[in-house]
Biopython code that builds the backbone (N, CA, C, O; Angstrom):
import numpy as np
from Bio.PDB.StructureBuilder import StructureBuilder

atoms = [
    (1, "MET", "N", (61.460, 42.680, 39.459)),
    (1, "MET", "CA", (60.536, 41.641, 39.048)),
    (1, "MET", "C", (60.695, 41.662, 37.209)),
    (1, "MET", "O", (60.743, 42.686, 36.528)),
    (2, "SER", "N", (60.739, 40.631, 36.839)),
    (2, "SER", "CA", (61.075, 40.443, 35.659)),
    (2, "SER", "C", (59.794, 40.120, 34.603)),
    (2, "SER", "O", (59.305, 38.991, 34.616)),
    (3, "TYR", "N", (59.287, 41.122, 33.716)),
    (3, "TYR", "CA", (58.021, 40.727, 33.105)),
    (3, "TYR", "C", (58.280, 40.013, 31.713)),
    (3, "TYR", "O", (57.360, 39.722, 30.950)),
    (4, "MET", "N", (59.617, 39.757, 31.454)),
    (4, "MET", "CA", (59.941, 38.986, 30.298)),
    (4, "MET", "C", (59.420, 37.566, 29.876)),
    (4, "MET", "O", (59.776, 36.675, 30.647)),
    (5, "LYS", "N", (58.686, 37.190, 28.859)),
    (5, "LYS", "CA", (57.796, 36.060, 28.478)),
    (5, "LYS", "C", (59.349, 35.085, 28.552)),
    (5, "LYS", "O", (60.345, 35.464, 27.936)),
    (6, "HIS", "N", (59.342, 34.121, 29.190)),
    (6, "HIS", "CA", (60.190, 32.913, 29.226)),
    (6, "HIS", "C", (59.694, 31.687, 28.257)),
    (6, "HIS", "O", (58.755, 31.028, 28.704)),
    (7, "THR", "N", (60.120, 31.380, 27.222)),
    (7, "THR", "CA", (59.730, 30.390, 26.145)),
    (7, "THR", "C", (60.620, 29.324, 26.117)),
    (7, "THR", "O", (61.814, 29.616, 26.187)),
    (8, "VAL", "N", (60.286, 28.065, 26.024)),
    (8, "VAL", "CA", (61.267, 26.917, 25.805)),
    (8, "VAL", "C", (61.266, 26.838, 24.331)),
    (8, "VAL", "O", (60.247, 26.855, 23.640)),
    (9, "LYS", "N", (62.609, 26.742, 23.853)),
    (9, "LYS", "CA", (62.637, 26.891, 22.365)),
    (9, "LYS", "C", (62.938, 25.372, 21.884)),
    (9, "LYS", "O", (63.853, 24.738, 22.408)),
    (10, "VAL", "N", (62.211, 24.875, 20.969)),
    (10, "VAL", "CA", (62.122, 23.468, 20.462)),
    (10, "VAL", "C", (62.705, 23.632, 19.051)),
    (10, "VAL", "O", (62.159, 24.258, 18.142)),
    (11, "TYR", "N", (63.906, 22.981, 18.979)),
    (11, "TYR", "CA", (64.434, 23.030, 17.557)),
    (11, "TYR", "C", (64.339, 21.723, 16.930)),
    (11, "TYR", "O", (64.830, 20.722, 17.452)),
    (12, "LEU", "N", (63.727, 21.708, 15.837)),
    (12, "LEU", "CA", (62.962, 20.858, 15.080)),
    (12, "LEU", "C", (64.042, 19.817, 14.226)),
    (12, "LEU", "O", (63.754, 18.676, 13.865)),
    (13, "PHE", "N", (65.247, 20.451, 14.020)),
    (13, "PHE", "CA", (66.173, 19.726, 13.217)),
    (13, "PHE", "C", (67.551, 19.258, 14.316)),
    (13, "PHE", "O", (68.691, 18.987, 13.940)),
    (14, "SER", "N", (67.049, 19.265, 15.717)),
    (14, "SER", "CA", (68.289, 18.783, 16.641)),
    (14, "SER", "C", (68.233, 17.332, 16.575)),
    (14, "SER", "O", (69.157, 16.702, 17.090)),
    (15, "ASP", "N", (67.213, 16.676, 15.976)),
    (15, "ASP", "CA", (66.787, 15.314, 15.900)),
    (15, "ASP", "C", (67.824, 14.983, 14.445)),
    (15, "ASP", "O", (67.562, 15.705, 13.483)),
    (16, "LYS", "N", (68.675, 14.209, 14.295)),
    (16, "LYS", "CA", (69.483, 13.726, 13.317)),
    (16, "LYS", "C", (68.706, 13.160, 12.169)),
    (16, "LYS", "O", (68.978, 13.398, 10.992)),
    (17, "GLY", "N", (67.581, 12.286, 12.637)),
    (17, "GLY", "CA", (66.931, 11.538, 11.540)),
    (17, "GLY", "C", (65.901, 12.397, 10.833)),
    (17, "GLY", "O", (65.542, 12.079, 9.699)),
    (18, "VAL", "N", (65.430, 13.416, 11.409)),
    (18, "VAL", "CA", (64.637, 14.385, 10.888)),
    (18, "VAL", "C", (65.267, 15.253, 10.209)),
    (18, "VAL", "O", (64.644, 15.755, 9.273)),
    (19, "LEU", "N", (66.703, 15.710, 10.458)),
    (19, "LEU", "CA", (67.627, 16.448, 9.570)),
    (19, "LEU", "C", (68.008, 15.683, 8.434)),
    (19, "LEU", "O", (68.008, 16.304, 7.371)),
    (20, "ASN", "N", (68.351, 14.414, 8.399)),
    (20, "ASN", "CA", (68.677, 13.965, 7.401)),
    (20, "ASN", "C", (67.724, 13.556, 6.282)),
    (20, "ASN", "O", (68.070, 13.512, 5.102)),
    (21, "LEU", "N", (66.321, 13.216, 6.791)),
    (21, "LEU", "CA", (65.176, 13.083, 5.897)),
    (21, "LEU", "C", (65.012, 14.538, 5.157)),
    (21, "LEU", "O", (64.820, 14.519, 3.942)),
    (22, "MET", "N", (65.068, 15.569, 5.714)),
    (22, "MET", "CA", (64.705, 16.798, 5.125)),
    (22, "MET", "C", (65.779, 17.167, 3.971)),
    (22, "MET", "O", (65.510, 17.681, 2.885)),
    (23, "LEU", "N", (67.255, 16.732, 4.526)),
    (23, "LEU", "CA", (68.210, 17.046, 3.460)),
    (23, "LEU", "C", (67.998, 16.104, 2.190)),
    (23, "LEU", "O", (67.946, 16.529, 1.036)),
    (24, "SER", "N", (67.885, 14.782, 2.557)),
    (24, "SER", "CA", (67.695, 14.011, 1.530)),
    (24, "SER", "C", (66.509, 14.638, 0.387)),
    (24, "SER", "O", (66.735, 14.985, -0.772)),
    (25, "LEU", "N", (65.355, 14.654, 1.027)),
    (25, "LEU", "CA", (64.301, 15.362, 0.081)),
    (25, "LEU", "C", (64.466, 16.485, -0.551)),
    (25, "LEU", "O", (63.908, 16.660, -1.634)),
    (26, "ARG", "N", (65.362, 17.561, 0.087)),
    (26, "ARG", "CA", (65.738, 18.693, -0.567)),
    (26, "ARG", "C", (66.878, 18.335, -1.823)),
    (26, "ARG", "O", (66.869, 18.884, -2.925)),
    (27, "GLY", "N", (67.635, 17.519, -1.477)),
    (27, "GLY", "CA", (68.568, 16.843, -2.642)),
    (27, "GLY", "C", (67.689, 16.310, -3.536)),
    (27, "GLY", "O", (68.140, 16.388, -4.679)),
    (28, "GLN", "N", (66.563, 15.773, -3.471)),
    (28, "GLN", "CA", (65.643, 15.106, -4.416)),
    (28, "GLN", "C", (64.934, 16.280, -5.202)),
    (28, "GLN", "O", (64.420, 15.902, -6.254)),
    (29, "GLY", "N", (64.828, 17.325, -4.979)),
    (29, "GLY", "CA", (64.196, 18.468, -5.648)),
    (29, "GLY", "C", (63.213, 19.314, -4.961)),
    (29, "GLY", "O", (62.783, 20.358, -5.450)),
    (30, "TRP", "N", (62.784, 18.736, -3.550)),
    (30, "TRP", "CA", (61.554, 19.433, -3.093)),
    (30, "TRP", "C", (62.040, 20.967, -2.869)),
    (30, "TRP", "O", (63.165, 21.432, -2.684)),
    (31, "SER", "N", (60.812, 21.550, -2.953)),
    (31, "SER", "CA", (61.061, 23.068, -2.813)),
    (31, "SER", "C", (61.052, 23.548, -1.160)),
    (31, "SER", "O", (60.418, 22.874, -0.349)),
    (32, "TYR", "N", (61.637, 24.490, -0.835)),
    (32, "TYR", "CA", (61.607, 25.007, 0.369)),
    (32, "TYR", "C", (60.314, 25.167, 1.016)),
    (32, "TYR", "O", (60.259, 24.900, 2.216)),
    (33, "ASP", "N", (59.117, 25.615, 0.330)),
    (33, "ASP", "CA", (57.816, 25.617, 0.691)),
    (33, "ASP", "C", (57.369, 24.502, 1.150)),
    (33, "ASP", "O", (56.800, 24.359, 2.232)),
    (34, "ALA", "N", (57.686, 23.381, 0.084)),
    (34, "ALA", "CA", (57.192, 22.240, 0.273)),
    (34, "ALA", "C", (57.636, 21.527, 1.372)),
    (34, "ALA", "O", (56.853, 20.790, 1.970)),
    (35, "LEU", "N", (58.966, 21.665, 1.770)),
    (35, "LEU", "CA", (59.663, 21.142, 3.017)),
    (35, "LEU", "C", (58.945, 21.699, 4.182)),
    (35, "LEU", "O", (58.437, 20.990, 5.050)),
    (36, "GLY", "N", (58.916, 23.164, 4.176)),
    (36, "GLY", "CA", (58.495, 23.813, 5.316)),
    (36, "GLY", "C", (56.952, 23.403, 5.614)),
    (36, "GLY", "O", (56.545, 23.326, 6.774)),
    (37, "PHE", "N", (56.275, 23.195, 4.705)),
    (37, "PHE", "CA", (54.765, 22.758, 4.861)),
    (37, "PHE", "C", (54.912, 21.126, 5.793)),
    (37, "PHE", "O", (54.435, 20.780, 6.874)),
    (38, "LEU", "N", (55.668, 20.504, 4.936)),
    (38, "LEU", "CA", (55.597, 19.045, 5.470)),
    (38, "LEU", "C", (56.217, 18.997, 6.963)),
    (38, "LEU", "O", (55.684, 18.234, 7.769)),
    (39, "PHE", "N", (57.178, 19.681, 7.311)),
    (39, "PHE", "CA", (57.627, 19.757, 8.666)),
    (39, "PHE", "C", (57.158, 20.716, 9.738)),
    (39, "PHE", "O", (57.548, 20.820, 10.901)),
    (40, "GLY", "N", (56.241, 21.387, 9.086)),
    (40, "GLY", "CA", (55.424, 22.450, 9.970)),
    (40, "GLY", "C", (56.443, 23.624, 10.274)),
    (40, "GLY", "O", (56.203, 24.245, 11.310)),
    (41, "CYS", "N", (57.356, 23.958, 9.660)),
    (41, "CYS", "CA", (57.951, 25.356, 9.969)),
    (41, "CYS", "C", (58.379, 26.219, 8.734)),
    (41, "CYS", "O", (58.118, 25.976, 7.556)),
    (42, "ASP", "N", (59.032, 27.191, 9.197)),
    (42, "ASP", "CA", (59.118, 28.242, 8.306)),
    (42, "ASP", "C", (60.066, 27.865, 7.383)),
    (42, "ASP", "O", (61.101, 27.322, 7.769)),
    (43, "PRO", "N", (59.821, 28.115, 5.997)),
    (43, "PRO", "CA", (60.758, 27.803, 4.808)),
    (43, "PRO", "C", (62.085, 28.328, 5.190)),
    (43, "PRO", "O", (63.084, 27.663, 4.915)),
    (44, "THR", "N", (62.181, 29.457, 5.796)),
    (44, "THR", "CA", (63.672, 30.261, 6.294)),
    (44, "THR", "C", (64.601, 29.179, 6.927)),
    (44, "THR", "O", (65.792, 29.090, 6.630)),
    (45, "ALA", "N", (63.954, 28.342, 7.845)),
    (45, "ALA", "CA", (64.660, 27.261, 8.715)),
    (45, "ALA", "C", (65.347, 26.301, 7.827)),
    (45, "ALA", "O", (66.530, 25.968, 7.909)),
    (46, "ILE", "N", (64.394, 25.856, 6.893)),
    (46, "ILE", "CA", (64.743, 24.814, 5.739)),
    (46, "ILE", "C", (66.061, 25.297, 4.861)),
    (46, "ILE", "O", (67.033, 24.615, 4.535)),
    (47, "ILE", "N", (65.785, 26.689, 4.582)),
    (47, "ILE", "CA", (66.953, 27.103, 3.821)),
    (47, "ILE", "C", (68.364, 27.417, 4.443)),
    (47, "ILE", "O", (69.441, 27.438, 3.847)),
    (48, "TYR", "N", (68.072, 27.699, 6.013)),
    (48, "TYR", "CA", (69.246, 27.926, 6.681)),
    (48, "TYR", "C", (69.896, 26.386, 6.819)),
    (48, "TYR", "O", (71.110, 26.242, 6.676)),
    (49, "GLN", "N", (69.320, 25.630, 7.008)),
    (49, "GLN", "CA", (69.928, 24.091, 7.164)),
    (49, "GLN", "C", (70.360, 23.658, 5.877)),
    (49, "GLN", "O", (71.430, 23.050, 5.878)),
    (50, "CYS", "N", (69.830, 23.809, 4.849)),
    (50, "CYS", "CA", (70.489, 23.441, 3.395)),
    (50, "CYS", "C", (71.704, 24.274, 3.282)),
    (50, "CYS", "O", (72.757, 23.678, 3.053)),
    (51, "GLN", "N", (71.726, 25.687, 3.418)),
    (51, "GLN", "CA", (72.916, 26.438, 3.222)),
    (51, "GLN", "C", (73.822, 25.866, 4.111)),
    (51, "GLN", "O", (74.915, 25.687, 3.575)),
    (52, "ARG", "N", (73.753, 25.420, 5.588)),
    (52, "ARG", "CA", (74.783, 24.976, 6.284)),
    (52, "ARG", "C", (75.323, 23.615, 5.911)),
    (52, "ARG", "O", (76.501, 23.294, 6.071)),
    (53, "TYR", "N", (74.413, 22.858, 5.416)),
    (53, "TYR", "CA", (75.186, 21.585, 4.984)),
    (53, "TYR", "C", (75.471, 21.520, 3.548)),
    (53, "TYR", "O", (75.959, 20.471, 3.129)),
    (54, "GLY", "N", (75.217, 22.581, 2.643)),
    (54, "GLY", "CA", (75.545, 22.422, 1.289)),
    (54, "GLY", "C", (74.924, 22.003, 0.460)),
    (54, "GLY", "O", (75.430, 21.994, -0.662)),
    (55, "ILE", "N", (73.423, 21.424, 0.664)),
    (55, "ILE", "CA", (72.494, 21.191, -0.088)),
    (55, "ILE", "C", (71.760, 21.868, -0.913)),
    (55, "ILE", "O", (70.821, 22.462, -0.382)),
    (56, "ASP", "N", (71.893, 21.997, -2.242)),
    (56, "ASP", "CA", (71.106, 23.041, -3.039)),
    (56, "ASP", "C", (71.120, 22.339, -4.590)),
    (56, "ASP", "O", (72.132, 22.418, -5.287)),
    (57, "PRO", "N", (70.039, 21.726, -4.999)),
    (57, "PRO", "CA", (69.939, 21.246, -6.089)),
    (57, "PRO", "C", (69.541, 22.047, -7.276)),
    (57, "PRO", "O", (68.955, 23.102, -7.030)),
    (58, "GLU", "N", (69.729, 21.773, -8.378)),
    (58, "GLU", "CA", (69.772, 22.612, -9.440)),
    (58, "GLU", "C", (68.418, 23.290, -9.537)),
    (58, "GLU", "O", (68.327, 24.502, -9.728)),
    (59, "GLU", "N", (67.668, 22.719, -9.440)),
    (59, "GLU", "CA", (66.132, 23.099, -9.479)),
    (59, "GLU", "C", (64.905, 22.497, -8.809)),
    (59, "GLU", "O", (64.758, 21.279, -8.906)),
    (60, "ASP", "N", (64.006, 23.218, -8.137)),
    (60, "ASP", "CA", (62.792, 22.698, -7.468)),
    (60, "ASP", "C", (61.825, 21.673, -8.339)),
    (60, "ASP", "O", (60.994, 22.039, -9.170)),
    (61, "ILE", "N", (62.058, 20.597, -8.042)),
    (61, "ILE", "CA", (60.994, 19.565, -8.943)),
    (61, "ILE", "C", (59.776, 19.222, -8.567)),
    (61, "ILE", "O", (58.846, 18.947, -9.325)),
    (62, "ILE", "N", (59.756, 19.234, -7.102)),
    (62, "ILE", "CA", (58.696, 18.956, -6.327)),
    (62, "ILE", "C", (58.197, 20.252, -5.379)),
    (62, "ILE", "O", (58.767, 20.545, -4.328)),
    (63, "GLY", "N", (57.131, 20.925, -5.877)),
    (63, "GLY", "CA", (56.623, 22.097, -5.241)),
    (63, "GLY", "C", (55.600, 21.949, -4.213)),
    (63, "GLY", "O", (55.115, 20.851, -3.940)),
    (64, "LEU", "N", (55.267, 23.020, -3.648)),
    (64, "LEU", "CA", (54.079, 22.899, -2.558)),
    (64, "LEU", "C", (52.757, 22.222, -3.062)),
    (64, "LEU", "O", (52.278, 21.346, -2.342)),
    (65, "GLN", "N", (52.073, 22.578, -4.331)),
    (65, "GLN", "CA", (50.910, 22.240, -4.764)),
    (65, "GLN", "C", (51.145, 20.847, -5.083)),
    (65, "GLN", "O", (50.102, 20.193, -5.049)),
    (66, "GLU", "N", (52.187, 20.181, -5.385)),
    (66, "GLU", "CA", (52.160, 18.597, -5.854)),
    (66, "GLU", "C", (52.133, 17.845, -4.245)),
    (66, "GLU", "O", (51.436, 16.851, -4.037)),
    (67, "VAL", "N", (53.045, 18.514, -3.106)),
    (67, "VAL", "CA", (52.776, 17.939, -1.747)),
    (67, "VAL", "C", (51.314, 17.880, -1.350)),
    (67, "VAL", "O", (50.729, 16.865, -0.972)),
    (68, "ILE", "N", (50.810, 19.060, -1.478)),
    (68, "ILE", "CA", (49.415, 19.063, -0.948)),
    (68, "ILE", "C", (48.538, 18.139, -1.872)),
    (68, "ILE", "O", (47.625, 17.521, -1.325)),
    (69, "LYS", "N", (48.704, 18.013, -3.014)),
    (69, "LYS", "CA", (47.772, 17.233, -3.939)),
    (69, "LYS", "C", (47.773, 15.864, -3.382)),
    (69, "LYS", "O", (46.757, 15.275, -3.011)),
    (70, "GLN", "N", (49.246, 15.291, -3.338)),
    (70, "GLN", "CA", (49.443, 13.816, -2.668)),
    (70, "GLN", "C", (49.096, 13.515, -1.414)),
    (70, "GLN", "O", (48.906, 12.331, -1.135)),
    (71, "LEU", "N", (48.954, 14.474, -0.474)),
    (71, "LEU", "CA", (48.231, 14.302, 0.974)),
    (71, "LEU", "C", (46.800, 14.298, 0.716)),
    (71, "LEU", "O", (46.107, 13.581, 1.437)),
    (72, "VAL", "N", (46.167, 15.091, -0.337)),
    (72, "VAL", "CA", (44.791, 14.937, -0.251)),
    (72, "VAL", "C", (44.403, 13.920, -0.877)),
    (72, "VAL", "O", (43.364, 13.379, -0.498)),
    (73, "ASP", "N", (45.087, 13.416, -1.937)),
    (73, "ASP", "CA", (44.749, 12.137, -2.693)),
    (73, "ASP", "C", (44.921, 10.927, -1.832)),
    (73, "ASP", "O", (44.064, 10.047, -1.748)),
    (74, "GLU", "N", (46.086, 10.918, -1.183)),
    (74, "GLU", "CA", (46.200, 9.901, -0.258)),
    (74, "GLU", "C", (45.082, 9.770, 0.880)),
    (74, "GLU", "O", (44.691, 8.686, 1.314)),
    (75, "ALA", "N", (44.528, 11.266, 1.389)),
    (75, "ALA", "CA", (43.500, 11.091, 2.322)),
    (75, "ALA", "C", (42.249, 10.451, 1.880)),
    (75, "ALA", "O", (41.518, 9.798, 2.624)),
    (76, "ASP", "N", (42.051, 10.663, 0.689)),
    (76, "ASP", "CA", (40.779, 10.399, -0.132)),
    (76, "ASP", "C", (40.778, 8.838, -0.088)),
    (76, "ASP", "O", (39.634, 8.392, -0.178)),
    (77, "LYS", "N", (41.498, 8.136, -0.004)),
    (77, "LYS", "CA", (41.762, 6.564, -0.320)),
    (77, "LYS", "C", (41.289, 5.746, 1.004)),
    (77, "LYS", "O", (41.146, 4.524, 1.026)),
    (78, "TRP", "N", (41.091, 6.528, 1.988)),
    (78, "TRP", "CA", (40.746, 5.928, 3.388)),
    (78, "TRP", "C", (39.889, 6.592, 4.136)),
    (78, "TRP", "O", (39.883, 7.823, 4.096)),
    (79, "TYR", "N", (39.001, 5.870, 4.964)),
    (79, "TYR", "CA", (37.980, 6.544, 6.067)),
    (79, "TYR", "C", (38.291, 5.764, 7.159)),
    (79, "TYR", "O", (38.947, 4.733, 7.008)),
    (80, "TYR", "N", (37.885, 6.143, 8.291)),
    (80, "TYR", "CA", (37.877, 5.523, 9.600)),
    (80, "TYR", "C", (36.506, 5.288, 10.076)),
    (80, "TYR", "O", (35.546, 6.044, 9.931)),
    (81, "VAL", "N", (36.539, 3.937, 10.769)),
    (81, "VAL", "CA", (35.259, 3.476, 11.475)),
    (81, "VAL", "C", (35.794, 3.046, 12.785)),
    (81, "VAL", "O", (36.671, 2.184, 12.722)),
    (82, "ASP", "N", (35.471, 3.441, 13.891)),
    (82, "ASP", "CA", (35.638, 2.986, 15.183)),
    (82, "ASP", "C", (37.189, 2.910, 15.349)),
    (82, "ASP", "O", (37.650, 1.995, 16.032)),
    (83, "GLY", "N", (38.017, 3.820, 14.763)),
    (83, "GLY", "CA", (39.205, 3.912, 14.765)),
    (83, "GLY", "C", (39.941, 3.017, 13.919)),
    (83, "GLY", "O", (41.172, 3.010, 13.941)),
    (84, "GLN", "N", (39.185, 2.166, 13.079)),
    (84, "GLN", "CA", (39.890, 1.374, 12.245)),
    (84, "GLN", "C", (40.125, 1.707, 10.838)),
    (84, "GLN", "O", (39.093, 1.805, 10.175)),
    (85, "LYS", "N", (41.013, 1.866, 10.339)),
    (85, "LYS", "CA", (41.400, 2.430, 8.919)),
    (85, "LYS", "C", (40.933, 1.733, 7.629)),
    (85, "LYS", "O", (41.516, 0.684, 7.353)),
    (86, "ILE", "N", (40.110, 2.100, 6.924)),
    (86, "ILE", "CA", (39.216, 1.346, 5.853)),
    (86, "ILE", "C", (39.392, 1.869, 4.426)),
    (86, "ILE", "O", (38.969, 2.967, 4.066)),
    (87, "ASN", "N", (40.086, 0.956, 3.591)),
    (87, "ASN", "CA", (40.367, 1.591, 2.196)),
    (87, "ASN", "C", (38.934, 1.612, 1.455)),
    (87, "ASN", "O", (38.111, 0.717, 1.648)),
    (88, "LYS", "N", (38.725, 2.577, 0.692)),
    (88, "LYS", "CA", (37.480, 3.079, 0.065)),
    (88, "LYS", "C", (37.483, 2.297, -1.082)),
    (88, "LYS", "O", (36.378, 2.235, -1.622)),
    (89, "GLY", "N", (38.390, 1.671, -1.634)),
    (89, "GLY", "CA", (38.622, 0.797, -2.857)),
    (89, "GLY", "C", (38.102, 1.829, -4.037)),
    (89, "GLY", "O", (38.151, 3.058, -3.991)),
    (90, "LYS", "N", (37.551, 0.943, -5.186)),
    (90, "LYS", "CA", (36.974, 1.707, -6.178)),
    (90, "LYS", "C", (35.577, 1.473, -6.362)),
    (90, "LYS", "O", (34.877, 0.593, -5.862)),
    (91, "SER", "N", (35.242, 2.493, -7.241)),
    (91, "SER", "CA", (33.556, 2.825, -7.587)),
    (91, "SER", "C", (33.264, 1.578, -8.194)),
    (91, "SER", "O", (34.235, 0.848, -8.395)),
    (92, "TYR", "N", (32.282, 1.220, -8.489)),
    (92, "TYR", "CA", (31.656, 0.407, -9.207)),
    (92, "TYR", "C", (31.774, 0.672, -10.858)),
    (92, "TYR", "O", (31.849, -0.209, -11.714)),
    (93, "LYS", "N", (31.771, 1.970, -11.054)),
    (93, "LYS", "CA", (32.321, 2.458, -12.315)),
    (93, "LYS", "C", (33.728, 2.315, -12.824)),
    (93, "LYS", "O", (34.029, 2.216, -14.013)),
    (94, "ASP", "N", (34.527, 2.314, -11.849)),
    (94, "ASP", "CA", (36.175, 2.059, -12.147)),
    (94, "ASP", "C", (36.070, 0.728, -11.977)),
    (94, "ASP", "O", (36.902, 0.308, -12.782)),
    (95, "TYR", "N", (35.544, -0.295, -11.405)),
    (95, "TYR", "CA", (35.960, -1.627, -11.316)),
    (95, "TYR", "C", (35.468, -2.115, -12.856)),
    (95, "TYR", "O", (36.012, -3.113, -13.329)),
    (96, "LEU", "N", (34.475, -1.433, -13.604)),
    (96, "LEU", "CA", (34.094, -2.313, -14.557)),
    (96, "LEU", "C", (35.126, -1.644, -15.710)),
    (96, "LEU", "O", (35.325, -2.293, -16.737)),
    (97, "ARG", "N", (35.647, -0.602, -15.562)),
    (97, "ARG", "CA", (36.924, 0.140, -16.457)),
    (97, "ARG", "C", (37.939, -0.693, -16.260)),
    (97, "ARG", "O", (38.568, -0.940, -17.290)),
    (98, "SER", "N", (38.388, -1.309, -15.108)),
    (98, "SER", "CA", (39.554, -1.904, -15.088)),
    (98, "SER", "C", (39.914, -3.049, -15.777)),
    (98, "SER", "O", (38.971, -3.790, -16.056)),
    (99, "PRO", "N", (41.205, -3.456, -16.188)),
    (99, "PRO", "CA", (41.427, -4.683, -17.203)),
    (99, "PRO", "C", (41.028, -5.856, -16.331)),
    (99, "PRO", "O", (41.010, -5.934, -15.102)),
    (100, "ARG", "N", (40.769, -6.592, -17.094)),
    (100, "ARG", "CA", (40.415, -8.238, -16.535)),
    (100, "ARG", "C", (41.532, -9.125, -16.759)),
    (100, "ARG", "O", (42.153, -8.948, -17.807)),
    (101, "LYS", "N", (41.938, -10.114, -15.924)),
    (101, "LYS", "CA", (43.066, -11.054, -16.118)),
    (101, "LYS", "C", (42.459, -12.061, -17.041)),
    (101, "LYS", "O", (43.123, -13.021, -17.432)),
]
sb = StructureBuilder()
sb.init_structure("model")
sb.init_model(0)
sb.init_chain("A")
sb.init_seg("    ")
for serial, (resi, resn, name, xyz) in enumerate(atoms, 1):
    if name == "N":
        sb.init_residue(resn, " ", resi, " ")
    sb.init_atom(name, np.array(xyz, "f"), 0.0, 1.0, " ", f" {name:<3s}", serial, name[0])
structure = sb.get_structure()
């Protein structure tokens, strides 16, 4: 009787569309940590795929903090009521500050 745990491995980058997206983002300067956060995997998986396909930009332009800030800013623009996505819009103070036509 075998007591070894049998698990099914799911390979994130077996989907060519996801792989191409990840490689193009790395080519644009996304950091390994930011890509790992975005795709929900360990950054070493990103490093392996980038080395495998020869993608390595000169420097990391977009880091993990910038990605998190963009996601939080995007989430703050919307709220949901009964499953409908509603734009929060501007506050009255922001409305008064905006340039008029």
